[in-house]
N, C-alpha and C positions, 0 to 999 in steps of 0.2 A: 441206802447209804454206804459208807464203808465201814469199817471194822475196826474198834481197838486194840493198841496190845494187848496182850498177855503179860503184865508184867511180875517176875520173883518178888517177894517184896523187898527184897535187900536192895533190889536196883528201879525201886520204881522213879520217876524222872523229879519226886519230891526230897529225896534225897540222895539223889548224884550232881556234884557239880557242874558234870560235863550233861547237856541233854539236847539231841538236835534232831529234826525230821527234816524227811525228804521225799519228794516223789512227782511222780512222772506217768503222763498218758503216752503208751508203746502201741502201736501198729504191728502187737506179734499178739497171738494167742497164749494162754495163760502156762499152757502145755510145754509150749516151746520157752517159756521163760523161766517153769520150773525146772525143766531139764537141765538148763543151764546151771540154774543156783544149787543143784544139787549132785552136779558133775563135778568134782575139784578139779580136776584136769582141763577142765573149760574154763577157769576161776582165769585164770592168767591172761588170757584172749579178751576179758570187761572190767578186772577188778585191779583198781589202781596199784600200781607197785606188786604184788603178787607173785612171787617170784615159784614157790611152789606149796604145795599140801599133802601132807603124808596122812594119811587114814590110819591109825592106829590099832583099828578091831577089824581089820580085813576086810572091811569092807569094800566096794571098788566103789561105791557111794555113797550120800550122805545118809543117814535115817535116825528117829528116834535114839539119843543114846550115843550115838558113831562120838569116839572123841577123835580130834583130831590137831595136827602142829602146824602150823604155815606161820609165813611173814606180813604182818597188815602194820602201819604206820610209823615201816624200818625197827617195826622188832619181831623176834619169833616171838608167837605166841602158844602157848597150847588153852583148845578149848573145848565144847561138846554140846552138840544138838540136842538143847533142849522144850523145844517142841518144835512138832511136824506132820505139820495136815497136808498128806500130797494134794497137788495143785493150787493149794493158798496160802498157808502160813508156815513158813519154818524161823526160826530164832536160834540163835547160837553163843552161850555164853564162856567167856574165859578170862584170862591173865596174860602177863607176857614175863617170859621169863629172869628177865630186868629187874621183874618187879611185881611178886605175889601180893603185893597187899593195892597195888593197882586192879580192878576190874572192870569188863565192860561190858552187854548184853547190846545182841545189834537182832533186834528183828526185821522180820519183812511178812507182808502180807499183799498177793494178789488178787486181783478182783476184778470178771471181766466184765469188758465192757463191747459197745455194740462195734469199736472201732477195733478191737485186740483187746490188753490189760491196763490196769491201772496199779501199778507200782506206789508203795509206801513204806518205807525204811523209815527204822527209828532205831536211835540207840543212845546206849546211857554209858556214862563211863566216872569211876573215881580213882581214885588214889595220885600218890605223888607223883608218878611216871607221866598218867596222859592233862595230870592238872600242871603242870612243868610244860610241858607240851601245846598245850592251850595258851596258856602264856608268851611265848615266841612267838602266837602264831592265831591269835583269837577263833579264827577262821578256819584254821586246817583239817577241821574232819566236816566238818559240812562241804567246803568248799570238794575232798577229797567224794565225801557221799554223790554231790553232786556230777561226779565223773565218773563215777561208779554207775549211774544210772542210765547217761547217755553213751556210754560204753556198751553197758549189757543190751539197752533199746539197739541199741549197732548190731549188734551182733545177732538176739536176735530176729531180728528184721530182715538179715543178710542171711540168715538161716529158714525160714521161712520161705524169701525167696529163692533158695538154691531150690529147696523142697519141690515150690508150685515149679518151678523150670524143668526139673526132672522126673514129674509127674506129666509136666505136660508135650516132653519129649517122648517119652515111655508111650502117651495116648496116638502121637504122631506117629509112631512107628507104628502102630496098634495097625490105624487105619490105612497105611502107606501099605502094610504087607494083606492085607483084607483086599484092598483097591488092585493088588498086582495079583491076588488068589482070586480075582475075578466075585468076590463079594463088596458092593458098593455100598455105602451107607453115608449118611450125614456125617459128616467132617468139620 
């Protein structure tokens, strides 16, 4: 079965006025999903509204403790990676520059399945800025995450299809070279 989120005490759903969950079955491996989540340069390809991600610790990918700055939900946000279990779990928490009193904690769980992966993402939000945005559009955060999961699944599946095609072309080229050299084998 699927695991639960490891919430920081201050951000548990029972203490957060905004809490939403999204999940999706994806025909892509956990490794491919993970590679996209920890690569901030890839975020703009699947994360709605993300235009840039700047890692503040000199790393080129996310890891436990990495601090970063990005634009999420139309807000410039400071965040840090607070949970990091390679290929299975990652979570970050942070706040928008415009309202340090507003906090968010966004967690991901990636579970292998026979056809690929089960993605589970859950977020809690607190504070005046997030509450005001939710009042303006009560479904905005949930809907954004639905779009996020769909886009992530599409990019991950396309990446795996490209890699599979490249591998098949490489194998075919090697087989043709062997045939040209007079080495006949099963193609």
